[in-house]
C-alpha positions as CSV (number, residue, x, y, z in Angstrom):
1,M,-8.2,-3.8,-97.1
2,D,-10.8,-3.3,-94.4
3,N,-11.1,-7.1,-93.9
4,Y,-7.3,-7.3,-93.5
5,S,-7.3,-4.6,-90.8
6,I,-10.2,-6.3,-89.0
7,S,-8.4,-9.6,-89.0
8,M,-5.2,-8.0,-87.7
9,E,-7.0,-6.4,-84.8
10,K,-8.5,-9.8,-83.9
11,V,-5.0,-11.4,-84.0
12,I,-3.6,-8.6,-81.8
13,K,-6.4,-8.9,-79.3
14,I,-6.0,-12.7,-79.1
15,T,-2.3,-12.4,-78.7
16,I,-2.6,-9.9,-75.9
17,S,-5.2,-12.1,-74.1
18,F,-3.0,-15.1,-74.4
19,L,0.0,-13.3,-73.0
20,F,-2.0,-11.9,-70.1
21,S,-3.5,-15.3,-69.2
22,L,0.0,-16.8,-69.4
23,I,1.4,-14.3,-67.0
24,I,-1.4,-14.8,-64.6
25,F,-1.0,-18.6,-64.5
26,A,2.8,-18.6,-64.7
27,V,3.5,-16.5,-61.7
28,P,2.0,-18.9,-59.1
29,I,3.9,-21.8,-60.8
30,F,7.2,-19.9,-60.5
31,A,6.5,-19.0,-57.0
32,Q,5.7,-22.6,-56.1
33,E,9.0,-23.7,-57.8
34,D,10.9,-21.1,-55.7
35,D,9.3,-22.4,-52.6
36,I,10.2,-25.9,-53.4
37,I,13.8,-24.9,-54.1
38,D,13.9,-23.1,-50.8
39,E,12.6,-26.1,-49.0
40,Q,15.2,-28.3,-50.6
41,E,18.0,-25.9,-49.6
42,Y,16.8,-25.8,-46.0
43,V,19.0,-28.0,-43.8
44,P,17.5,-28.6,-40.3
45,F,19.5,-28.9,-37.2
46,E,20.2,-32.3,-35.7
47,Y,17.7,-33.7,-33.3
48,E,17.8,-32.2,-29.8
49,P,15.5,-32.5,-26.8
50,Y,12.6,-30.1,-26.6
51,D,13.3,-27.3,-24.1
52,P,10.3,-24.9,-24.0
53,L,10.9,-21.3,-23.1
54,I,8.7,-21.4,-20.0
55,P,9.4,-21.3,-16.3
56,Q,10.2,-24.7,-14.8
57,L,10.1,-25.4,-11.1
58,F,11.7,-28.8,-11.3
59,A,14.1,-30.7,-13.5
60,F,15.3,-34.3,-13.6
61,D,18.3,-36.0,-15.1
62,K,17.8,-39.7,-15.5
63,Q,21.4,-40.5,-16.2
64,L,22.7,-38.7,-13.1
65,G,19.7,-39.6,-11.0
66,I,19.2,-36.2,-9.5
67,F,16.4,-33.7,-9.2
68,A,16.8,-29.9,-9.1
69,G,14.0,-27.9,-7.8
70,I,13.0,-24.5,-6.4
71,N,12.2,-24.0,-2.8
72,N,10.2,-20.7,-2.7
73,V,9.6,-20.9,1.0
74,E,13.4,-20.6,1.9
75,N,14.4,-19.0,-1.4
76,K,16.8,-21.8,-2.3
77,I,17.7,-24.2,-5.1
78,V,17.7,-27.8,-3.8
79,I,19.5,-30.8,-5.4
80,V,17.8,-34.1,-4.6
81,S,19.6,-37.3,-5.1
82,H,17.9,-40.4,-6.5
83,K,20.4,-43.3,-6.8
84,G,17.9,-46.0,-7.7
85,D,17.7,-47.5,-4.2
86,D,14.2,-46.2,-3.6
87,T,15.5,-43.3,-1.4
88,L,15.3,-39.6,-2.0
89,F,17.2,-37.0,0.0
90,I,18.3,-33.4,-0.3
91,A,22.0,-33.6,-1.2
92,H,22.8,-29.9,-1.4
93,E,21.1,-26.5,-1.2
94,F,22.0,-23.1,-2.6
95,E,20.6,-19.8,-1.3
96,V,19.5,-17.6,-4.1
97,D,19.4,-14.4,-2.1
98,K,19.3,-13.4,1.6
99,V,15.8,-12.9,2.9
100,V,16.0,-12.8,6.7
101,G,16.3,-9.3,8.1
102,R,15.7,-7.5,4.8
103,H,12.9,-4.9,4.2
104,D,13.6,-4.1,0.5
105,T,11.5,-7.0,-0.7
106,H,11.3,-5.6,-4.3
107,H,15.1,-6.0,-4.5
108,I,15.3,-9.6,-3.3
109,Y,16.1,-12.1,-6.0
110,R,13.6,-14.9,-6.3
111,P,14.2,-18.2,-8.3
112,K,12.0,-18.4,-11.4
113,S,13.2,-21.4,-13.4
114,V,15.7,-24.3,-13.1
115,A,17.2,-26.9,-15.4
116,I,20.0,-29.5,-15.7
117,Y,22.3,-29.2,-18.7
118,D,25.5,-31.3,-19.3
119,G,25.6,-32.5,-15.6
120,L,25.3,-28.9,-14.3
121,V,22.4,-27.2,-12.6
122,A,21.3,-23.9,-14.2
123,F,18.7,-21.5,-12.7
124,L,17.3,-18.0,-13.3
125,A,16.5,-15.5,-10.5
126,S,14.8,-12.1,-10.8
127,H,13.5,-9.2,-8.9
128,R,11.6,-6.1,-10.1
129,D,14.5,-4.3,-11.8
130,G,17.1,-7.1,-12.6
131,C,17.9,-10.7,-13.0
132,Y,20.8,-13.1,-13.0
133,F,21.6,-16.5,-14.6
134,A,23.8,-18.9,-12.6
135,V,25.4,-22.3,-13.0
136,L,26.0,-24.8,-10.1
137,D,27.8,-28.1,-10.0
138,L,26.2,-31.1,-8.4
139,N,27.6,-30.2,-5.0
140,G,25.8,-26.8,-5.0
141,N,28.9,-24.7,-5.7
142,L,28.5,-21.6,-7.8
143,I,30.5,-21.9,-11.1
144,K,29.2,-18.9,-13.2
145,R,26.9,-16.0,-12.6
146,L,25.7,-13.3,-15.1
147,D,23.7,-10.3,-14.1
148,F,21.4,-8.4,-16.4
149,P,19.0,-5.4,-16.1
150,G,15.4,-6.0,-16.5
151,F,13.0,-8.8,-15.5
152,A,13.2,-12.4,-16.8
153,S,11.3,-15.5,-15.9
154,A,12.3,-18.3,-18.3
155,F,15.2,-19.7,-20.3
156,S,15.8,-22.3,-23.0
157,Y,19.0,-24.1,-24.2
158,S,19.7,-25.1,-27.8
159,P,22.9,-27.3,-28.0
160,S,22.8,-27.3,-31.8
161,A,22.9,-23.5,-32.0
162,N,25.2,-23.1,-29.0
163,E,22.8,-20.5,-27.6
164,L,20.8,-20.0,-24.5
165,Y,17.8,-17.8,-24.5
166,I,16.4,-15.8,-21.6
167,S,13.2,-13.9,-21.7
168,G,10.6,-12.3,-19.4
169,E,7.6,-10.1,-19.5
170,H,6.8,-7.2,-17.1
171,D,4.0,-4.6,-16.8
172,T,5.6,-2.1,-19.3
173,G,7.3,-4.4,-21.8
174,F,9.6,-7.5,-22.1
175,D,13.3,-8.5,-22.2
176,V,15.1,-11.0,-24.4
177,I,18.8,-12.0,-23.8
178,V,20.9,-14.4,-25.9
179,L,23.9,-16.1,-24.4
180,D,26.8,-17.9,-26.1
181,T,27.4,-21.6,-25.0
182,S,30.0,-22.5,-27.6
183,N,32.5,-23.2,-24.8
184,G,29.9,-25.1,-22.7
185,I,27.5,-24.2,-20.0
186,S,30.2,-23.6,-17.4
187,Q,31.8,-20.9,-19.7
188,I,28.6,-19.3,-20.7
189,C,28.8,-15.6,-21.8
190,E,26.7,-13.0,-23.5
191,K,26.9,-12.9,-27.3
192,K,28.8,-9.9,-28.6
193,D,27.1,-9.9,-32.0
194,V,23.6,-10.2,-30.6
195,M,22.3,-7.2,-28.6
196,R,20.2,-7.5,-25.6
197,L,16.6,-6.4,-26.2
198,H,14.8,-4.4,-23.6
199,Y,11.4,-3.3,-24.9
200,Q,9.6,-0.6,-23.0
201,K,6.1,0.2,-23.8
202,P,6.0,3.8,-25.1
203,R,4.1,6.3,-23.1
204,M,1.0,8.0,-24.5
205,S,2.9,11.3,-24.8
206,E,5.6,9.5,-26.9
207,E,3.0,7.9,-29.1
208,I,1.4,11.3,-29.7
209,A,4.7,12.9,-30.4
210,K,5.5,10.1,-32.9
211,R,2.3,10.4,-34.8
212,D,2.0,14.2,-34.6
213,P,5.6,15.6,-34.4
214,Y,4.5,19.2,-35.2
215,G,1.5,19.3,-32.9
216,I,-1.0,20.2,-35.7
217,G,-3.4,17.4,-34.8
218,M,-3.3,18.3,-31.1
219,A,-4.0,22.0,-31.9
220,M,-6.9,21.0,-34.2
221,I,-8.4,18.8,-31.5
222,A,-8.0,21.5,-28.8
223,M,-9.6,24.2,-31.0
224,S,-12.4,21.8,-32.0
225,V,-13.2,21.1,-28.3
226,V,-13.3,24.8,-27.5
227,F,-15.6,25.7,-30.4
228,L,-17.8,22.7,-29.8
229,A,-18.2,23.8,-26.1
230,L,-19.1,27.3,-27.2
231,L,-21.6,26.0,-29.7
232,M,-23.2,23.9,-27.1
233,L,-23.5,26.8,-24.7
234,Y,-25.0,29.0,-27.4
235,L,-27.6,26.3,-28.2
236,V,-28.5,25.9,-24.5
237,F,-28.8,29.6,-23.8
238,R,-30.8,30.1,-26.9
239,Q,-33.2,27.3,-26.0
240,V,-33.6,28.7,-22.5
241,G,-34.4,32.1,-23.9
242,V,-37.0,30.7,-26.3
243,Q,-38.7,28.8,-23.4
244,M,-38.7,31.9,-21.2
245,L,-40.3,34.0,-24.0
246,A,-43.0,31.4,-24.6
247,I,-43.8,31.3,-20.9
248,Q,-44.1,35.1,-20.7
249,K,-46.3,35.1,-23.8
250,R,-48.7,32.5,-22.3
251,R,-49.0,34.6,-19.2
252,S,-49.7,37.7,-21.1
253,Q,-52.5,36.0,-23.1
254,K,-54.5,35.0,-20.0
255,P,-58.2,36.4,-20.2
256,T,-58.8,39.6,-18.2
257,E,-62.1,41.0,-16.9
258,K,-63.4,44.0,-18.9
259,P,-64.5,47.1,-17.0
260,S,-68.0,46.8,-18.3
261,E,-68.4,43.3,-16.9
262,K,-67.4,44.3,-13.3
263,K,-70.1,43.8,-10.7
264,V,-71.6,47.0,-9.5
265,E,-72.6,46.7,-5.9
266,P,-75.7,48.7,-4.9
267,K,-75.0,51.7,-2.8
268,R,-76.5,51.7,0.7
269,E,-78.4,54.7,1.5
270,S,-77.2,56.2,4.8
271,V,-79.6,57.7,7.1
272,S,-78.8,61.4,7.6
273,S,-78.0,62.3,11.2
274,N,-79.7,65.6,10.7
275,A,-83.1,63.9,10.3
276,A,-85.6,65.3,12.7
277,M,-86.3,63.1,15.8
278,S,-89.2,63.6,18.2
279,D,-88.9,64.3,21.9
280,G,-90.4,60.8,22.8
281,V,-87.4,59.1,21.1
282,Y,-85.0,61.1,23.2
283,A,-86.9,60.2,26.4
284,A,-87.0,56.5,25.5
285,I,-83.2,56.4,24.9
286,A,-82.5,58.1,28.2
287,A,-84.8,55.8,30.2
288,A,-83.1,52.7,28.7
289,I,-79.6,54.0,29.5
290,H,-80.7,54.7,33.1
291,L,-82.2,51.2,33.6
292,Y,-79.1,49.5,32.2
293,S,-76.8,51.4,34.5
294,E,-78.9,50.6,37.6
295,E,-79.0,46.8,36.9
296,I,-75.3,46.4,36.2
297,H,-74.2,46.7,39.9
298,D,-75.3,44.4,42.7
299,V,-76.4,45.6,46.1
300,E,-73.3,45.7,48.4
301,N,-72.8,46.3,52.2
302,T,-70.6,49.2,53.1
303,V,-69.0,47.4,56.1
304,L,-65.2,47.3,56.4
305,T,-63.6,44.5,58.4
306,I,-59.9,44.3,59.4
307,N,-58.5,40.9,60.6
308,K,-55.0,40.6,62.1
309,V,-53.0,37.6,60.9
310,S,-50.4,36.2,63.3
311,R,-47.2,34.9,61.9
312,T,-44.6,32.7,63.5
313,Y,-41.1,34.1,64.0
314,S,-38.6,33.1,61.4
315,P,-35.0,34.4,61.1
316,W,-35.3,34.5,57.3
317,N,-37.5,37.6,57.5
318,S,-35.9,39.1,60.6
319,K,-34.6,42.7,60.0
320,I,-31.9,42.5,62.7
321,F,-29.9,40.1,60.5
322,G,-29.8,42.8,57.8
323,L,-27.9,45.3,60.0
324,N,-24.1,45.6,60.3
325,T,-22.6,44.7,63.6
326,F,-19.6,46.5,65.1
327,N,-17.2,44.8,67.5
328,K,-16.5,46.8,70.7
329,R,-12.8,47.1,71.6
């Protein structure tokens, strides 16, 4: 019985392992088969010329023998004829927007890209806040114009999809516009079932509000900053206090002189003025004073002389000019 149970456990384990390995290896096979089926079901569009979605300054139609270009100096679209006779000349011109006499330069439309589709000249012009797509005939006459908000710089045409794509990038986002060309380029219009996309880069406040709608994270950050600043101030003042106490302690531990080690200067004995002096000493002092007073003065003549000094007359020191004069009537 025990051997039977052991063998059953082995069979169960082997069966589970086999099923698990089968699932692991079968999933990629089924996925690969699905991919192959999808590839077989895909039906590509018919061949069409490559039209990149980038700005083009010039375009050429070999069948019609014309060039279409952008003249940024005069803000015009030029149509150049090339008939095969080795001559080129400007056949027609179209002014994109008036430039002369205008000061609102940020509202002047500037040509960004040009192309030739179905024997018609198409171009895109933009300024800071808007753009327009226009279609011209070969004589430079305006056939269709569509205005859109936002900035755009390039367009691309897909005949198989009957769509024309306009896009542009600006500092804060980008714009994408899809136009319907099922009725031809001359009857181009905006697709009703495809909305125009105007992407605006969200502001920082909008990003924060989106990630933290209740403001909990902002409150935690603000509180953390405040408490961190208080902690830093506490550590700084504490360190300053410790340093000040250490300096004061070092000053107080400087060696001081003991009273017993002070130098004791010997006292000078003063001679008492009451000491007895002999009469000879008094006589010598008096004689010395007398001789000193007699020698200090020279012998002088007691003759006084007075000399009169004559001065020339000068009106500057005349007293008469200092008196008031009265006119006699």
